[in-house]
Residue, then its C-alpha position, 0 to 999 in steps of 0.5 A: m166533431s165527436a159526440s162528447i165535444g158537442e155535448g158540453k155545456e156552452t161556456s163564456m170566458v174573457c180571456h187572452l191568447l197565449n199559444c194557437e195549436q192550428n194542427l192540434g185544433r185547440s188553444l191556450v188562453i188565460d182566463v182573466e177572471a181566474p185568480a192569479g196563476k190559475g188561469f190557464r184554459q184550453v179551448d178546442h177550436r170546434t166548440i167555438q160558438s162566437i168570439i168578441l174581438k176588437n168590438v165585433k162579435y164573430s159569430l158562426g154562421k154563412k161565410s161573410n166578406f171576411k178578409t183572409f190573412e197569413p198569421k205571422k209565424v213567430d219562433s217562441k224559442t228566439a229571445k226578443w232582445n239581446e242581453k248582451k246589448l242592454a243599456v241604460g235608456n233602453w225601453f221595453s213594453e208589456i201588455q196590460f189588461y184592466q178591469f173597469k171598477n168605477d166610474v170616478n168622475w167625467d174624465r177618469f176611470e177606476c180600473a184593476i190592472h190584471n196582475a197578481n195584486k189586482d191593483v186599481y188605479e185611476i185612469p184617464r177616460n181618453q186612454i181608456e176610450d183608445m182601447y178595445s173591449g173584451s166584452q162589448y161589442t158595436s157590430e156583429e158578423k157571421i163567419s165560418r169556423s175556419n175564419m173563426v179559428e184565423l181570428l183567434m190564431n191572430a188575436k195575440e195581445c187582445v183581450f177577447t170573449a170566447t163562447f165555446r162548449k165545454k166538456i162536462a167533467 
């Protein structure tokens, strides 16, 4: 690791993965706490210290019982659906990110949806309970850097916190 990369300031960012370039050793993420349209960031894999993903904190350390898996290859140039076959009644889905704002009452939470307007909605408690947190964790594991990158490559639509060394500008 070059000296300039290792000497950066340790930074944490809640984000979601857009693209992971394993051969270049970096990932393009969106910082969900940045203003809309201004959250694009690159994270150098060599600087990652920890990741909180799916309620587990993964930190650099000795190799654990981490199960490796092959990342699924996705061709970003191929459309996900055929416009010529679009018909009334077709279903679509998208990924949504929520930020907790307030506990309205025992069965509802007030959450801001991550979009340009930061719209705030009341969400049922049982819906939030089925989601993963990008900032809390219930267990911690020590894993190797290659396993950390593998986790990052497979984060897909999950929100996660990445702690890494940021190059001093």
